[in-house]
C-alpha atoms as an extended CHARMM CRD file, in Angstrom:
* protein
*
       101  EXT
         1         1  MET       CA            109.1780000000       79.7640000000       37.0150000000  PROA      1               0.0000000000
         2         2  LEU       CA            112.4430000000       78.2330000000       37.7670000000  PROA      2               0.0000000000
         3         3  ASP       CA            111.5440000000       78.0540000000       41.5940000000  PROA      3               0.0000000000
         4         4  TYR       CA            108.6410000000       75.5610000000       40.6410000000  PROA      4               0.0000000000
         5         5  LEU       CA            110.6890000000       73.4580000000       38.6270000000  PROA      5               0.0000000000
         6         6  ILE       CA            113.4160000000       73.0690000000       41.4400000000  PROA      6               0.0000000000
         7         7  TYR       CA            110.4400000000       72.3110000000       43.9110000000  PROA      7               0.0000000000
         8         8  LEU       CA            108.8380000000       69.7860000000       41.5780000000  PROA      8               0.0000000000
         9         9  LEU       CA            112.3230000000       67.9740000000       40.8440000000  PROA      9               0.0000000000
        10        10  THR       CA            113.0850000000       67.9030000000       44.4840000000  PROA      10              0.0000000000
        11        11  PHE       CA            109.5870000000       66.5250000000       45.4130000000  PROA      11              0.0000000000
        12        12  VAL       CA            109.8630000000       63.8420000000       42.7880000000  PROA      12              0.0000000000
        13        13  ILE       CA            113.5030000000       62.8980000000       43.8090000000  PROA      13              0.0000000000
        14        14  GLY       CA            112.1270000000       62.8200000000       47.5570000000  PROA      14              0.0000000000
        15        15  SER       CA            109.4660000000       60.4150000000       46.5610000000  PROA      15              0.0000000000
        16        16  ILE       CA            111.5640000000       58.1220000000       44.8580000000  PROA      16              0.0000000000
        17        17  LEU       CA            114.0200000000       58.0490000000       47.6340000000  PROA      17              0.0000000000
        18        18  GLY       CA            111.1830000000       57.4850000000       49.9790000000  PROA      18              0.0000000000
        19        19  LEU       CA            109.7690000000       54.5500000000       48.1540000000  PROA      19              0.0000000000
        20        20  LEU       CA            113.2150000000       52.8380000000       47.8820000000  PROA      20              0.0000000000
        21        21  TYR       CA            113.6790000000       53.5270000000       51.3970000000  PROA      21              0.0000000000
        22        22  SER       CA            110.2800000000       52.0460000000       52.2500000000  PROA      22              0.0000000000
        23        23  TYR       CA            110.8000000000       48.8530000000       50.2530000000  PROA      23              0.0000000000
        24        24  LYS       CA            114.1720000000       48.3090000000       51.9730000000  PROA      24              0.0000000000
        25        25  LEU       CA            112.5320000000       48.7470000000       55.5260000000  PROA      25              0.0000000000
        26        26  HSD       CA            109.0600000000       46.7910000000       55.0140000000  PROA      26              0.0000000000
        27        27  GLY       CA            109.5230000000       43.6720000000       53.1730000000  PROA      27              0.0000000000
        28        28  GLU       CA            105.7230000000       42.4530000000       53.6240000000  PROA      28              0.0000000000
        29        29  PRO       CA            103.4270000000       42.5130000000       50.5370000000  PROA      29              0.0000000000
        30        30  TYR       CA            100.6810000000       44.6520000000       52.2340000000  PROA      30              0.0000000000
        31        31  VAL       CA            100.4080000000       47.1980000000       55.1880000000  PROA      31              0.0000000000
        32        32  ALA       CA            100.9360000000       45.3230000000       58.4540000000  PROA      32              0.0000000000
        33        33  ASP       CA            101.9210000000       48.1180000000       60.6240000000  PROA      33              0.0000000000
        34        34  GLY       CA             99.3290000000       50.9390000000       61.4800000000  PROA      34              0.0000000000
        35        35  SER       CA            101.4200000000       52.6660000000       64.2450000000  PROA      35              0.0000000000
        36        36  LEU       CA            102.7990000000       56.1910000000       64.0580000000  PROA      36              0.0000000000
        37        37  ASN       CA            106.4030000000       56.3600000000       62.7620000000  PROA      37              0.0000000000
        38        38  ILE       CA            107.9410000000       59.2910000000       64.9940000000  PROA      38              0.0000000000
        39        39  LYS       CA            110.9380000000       59.7650000000       62.7670000000  PROA      39              0.0000000000
        40        40  MET       CA            109.0090000000       59.9620000000       59.7780000000  PROA      40              0.0000000000
        41        41  CYS       CA            106.3540000000       62.2250000000       61.4230000000  PROA      41              0.0000000000
        42        42  ILE       CA            109.3680000000       64.6940000000       62.4460000000  PROA      42              0.0000000000
        43        43  ILE       CA            110.7310000000       64.7290000000       58.9270000000  PROA      43              0.0000000000
        44        44  SER       CA            107.4440000000       65.3280000000       57.4250000000  PROA      44              0.0000000000
        45        45  ILE       CA            106.7840000000       68.2610000000       59.9400000000  PROA      45              0.0000000000
        46        46  VAL       CA            110.1710000000       69.9170000000       59.3800000000  PROA      46              0.0000000000
        47        47  GLY       CA            109.8290000000       69.3350000000       55.5170000000  PROA      47              0.0000000000
        48        48  TRP       CA            106.3730000000       70.8290000000       55.2370000000  PROA      48              0.0000000000
        49        49  ILE       CA            107.4070000000       73.6260000000       57.5000000000  PROA      49              0.0000000000
        50        50  LEU       CA            110.2310000000       74.6680000000       55.3070000000  PROA      50              0.0000000000
        51        51  ALA       CA            108.1660000000       74.1130000000       52.0040000000  PROA      51              0.0000000000
        52        52  LEU       CA            105.4540000000       76.2350000000       53.0010000000  PROA      52              0.0000000000
        53        53  ASN       CA            107.0450000000       78.7870000000       54.9650000000  PROA      53              0.0000000000
        54        54  SER       CA            110.5690000000       79.2580000000       53.4770000000  PROA      54              0.0000000000
        55        55  VAL       CA            111.0680000000       82.3140000000       51.1630000000  PROA      55              0.0000000000
        56        56  ASN       CA            114.6180000000       80.9050000000       50.1630000000  PROA      56              0.0000000000
        57        57  ILE       CA            114.6990000000       78.4570000000       47.3350000000  PROA      57              0.0000000000
        58        58  ILE       CA            117.2700000000       76.4130000000       48.9360000000  PROA      58              0.0000000000
        59        59  LEU       CA            115.4580000000       75.8920000000       52.1700000000  PROA      59              0.0000000000
        60        60  GLY       CA            111.9800000000       75.5100000000       50.1580000000  PROA      60              0.0000000000
        61        61  GLY       CA            113.7620000000       72.5870000000       48.0040000000  PROA      61              0.0000000000
        62        62  ILE       CA            115.0600000000       70.7910000000       51.0440000000  PROA      62              0.0000000000
        63        63  GLY       CA            111.5590000000       71.2220000000       52.4900000000  PROA      63              0.0000000000
        64        64  PHE       CA            109.9190000000       69.6620000000       49.2920000000  PROA      64              0.0000000000
        65        65  LEU       CA            112.5470000000       66.8590000000       49.2660000000  PROA      65              0.0000000000
        66        66  LEU       CA            111.7720000000       66.0120000000       52.7710000000  PROA      66              0.0000000000
        67        67  ALA       CA            107.9490000000       65.8950000000       52.5680000000  PROA      67              0.0000000000
        68        68  GLY       CA            108.2730000000       63.8740000000       49.3100000000  PROA      68              0.0000000000
        69        69  PHE       CA            110.5180000000       61.3060000000       50.9870000000  PROA      69              0.0000000000
        70        70  VAL       CA            107.5740000000       60.6900000000       53.8460000000  PROA      70              0.0000000000
        71        71  MET       CA            104.7530000000       60.9040000000       50.9630000000  PROA      71              0.0000000000
        72        72  GLY       CA            106.6290000000       58.7340000000       48.5920000000  PROA      72              0.0000000000
        73        73  GLU       CA            106.8240000000       55.7120000000       50.9900000000  PROA      73              0.0000000000
        74        74  ARG       CA            105.0540000000       52.4180000000       49.9510000000  PROA      74              0.0000000000
        75        75  PRO       CA            101.0260000000       52.5800000000       49.8980000000  PROA      75              0.0000000000
        76        76  GLY       CA             99.7330000000       52.6080000000       53.3590000000  PROA      76              0.0000000000
        77        77  TYR       CA            102.9790000000       53.8800000000       55.0620000000  PROA      77              0.0000000000
        78        78  GLY       CA            103.4390000000       57.7800000000       55.6740000000  PROA      78              0.0000000000
        79        79  ARG       CA            100.0430000000       58.8950000000       55.2220000000  PROA      79              0.0000000000
        80        80  LYS       CA             99.2210000000       59.5630000000       59.0640000000  PROA      80              0.0000000000
        81        81  GLU       CA            102.7780000000       61.2190000000       59.1630000000  PROA      81              0.0000000000
        82        82  THR       CA            102.1190000000       63.3790000000       56.1240000000  PROA      82              0.0000000000
        83        83  ALA       CA             98.7890000000       64.6470000000       57.4970000000  PROA      83              0.0000000000
        84        84  ILE       CA            100.2320000000       65.5480000000       60.5650000000  PROA      84              0.0000000000
        85        85  GLY       CA            103.1760000000       67.4410000000       58.9770000000  PROA      85              0.0000000000
        86        86  LEU       CA            100.8940000000       69.1580000000       56.6490000000  PROA      86              0.0000000000
        87        87  ALA       CA             98.4710000000       70.2040000000       59.3440000000  PROA      87              0.0000000000
        88        88  ILE       CA            101.2420000000       71.7220000000       61.7740000000  PROA      88              0.0000000000
        89        89  ALA       CA            102.7640000000       73.6070000000       58.7620000000  PROA      89              0.0000000000
        90        90  ILE       CA             99.3120000000       75.1640000000       57.8650000000  PROA      90              0.0000000000
        91        91  LEU       CA             99.0290000000       76.2310000000       61.2760000000  PROA      91              0.0000000000
        92        92  ILE       CA            102.2350000000       77.9970000000       61.7000000000  PROA      92              0.0000000000
        93        93  TYR       CA            101.8960000000       79.2590000000       58.4190000000  PROA      93              0.0000000000
        94        94  LEU       CA             98.4490000000       80.8520000000       59.3270000000  PROA      94              0.0000000000
        95        95  ASN       CA             99.8350000000       82.0290000000       62.4740000000  PROA      95              0.0000000000
        96        96  ILE       CA            102.5510000000       83.9580000000       60.9840000000  PROA      96              0.0000000000
        97        97  ALA       CA            100.1710000000       85.3000000000       58.1040000000  PROA      97              0.0000000000
        98        98  LEU       CA             97.7970000000       86.5010000000       60.8790000000  PROA      98              0.0000000000
        99        99  ASN       CA            100.3450000000       88.1750000000       63.1010000000  PROA      99              0.0000000000
       100       100  VAL       CA            101.7410000000       90.2290000000       59.9140000000  PROA      100             0.0000000000
       101       101  MET       CA             98.4800000000       91.6480000000       59.7650000000  PROA      101             0.0000000000
């Protein structure tokens, strides 16, 4: 039960940090940039891989912190990066799960 509380807290902290970072980086009142942010995409991929595939509570917490950081950006930012990171992490998880059998 404590595991889930740590994961939830790190995700919320990451979301808040991502929102603060996004407001500092983008001052415009609406989404003006639709391009893929490579740095955030890498952070999302690493975060979701750690969150979904880690058996260690510390690495899982770091993963949820990074995933929350990208998901917590201002509305309109981080959606493509989150989708890519989550899709890659799910593919890796399925690959590991199917190779164990």
